[in-house]
Steps between C-alpha positions, in 0.01 A plus 500: 500500500418868509767742384576769759522864393862505617584247227327714238694807617828306487431402139420863415831606655685223317351600165596863562861413588527250214381762251802713589711192430372514143590870477857435608531205260389730217751766603775243527414332170590819314869446566520123458722358230615150416782545747418311821692758701254776405218289639674400822616854580171671412363635829159573347456138396614389845250736662220366279577142597534599867160672496338193342658280768394741775142500371503120508547513877167681532330254264622211711375665819161556338472144370559349843152599616311574180341315214729450203204516261420853619846641573697383200271671244559820696859484378356649181471832683873530435407557135284794603782661696749427222278667241491813715877498556569443130301814420656703783865395464532408132226704334337189357152579370172365630299336226146374478626143512702567815201664666280208393754259644497686830121490503510123449748460785278699734187315383667167566612604846152628583347172388747300708440717804125477455528123512684507837362312789 
């Protein structure tokens, strides 16, 4: 089975949307306490979960026609987006280890893509 480019693009879109889910979960986590009500009424947490669920729709659409062994590792691109958003929205620093991790993610995806066909 050959994976169509449309499936690859759907996974890219899903990882992008899902990364914003992580941002909203982080924002929402700042106001969480042991009180269940603060969790249930936290719109940022709800938005984070909703974005993760929304991104899942695109993953499912991609998986219908693509190879799981190629597409699922592409989920790791969400980590790349999330690293960028954590710097932009929360001022979290880049470190050598984070950059090395990103390089490994990209190297792995390149190797998987090179083995296509």
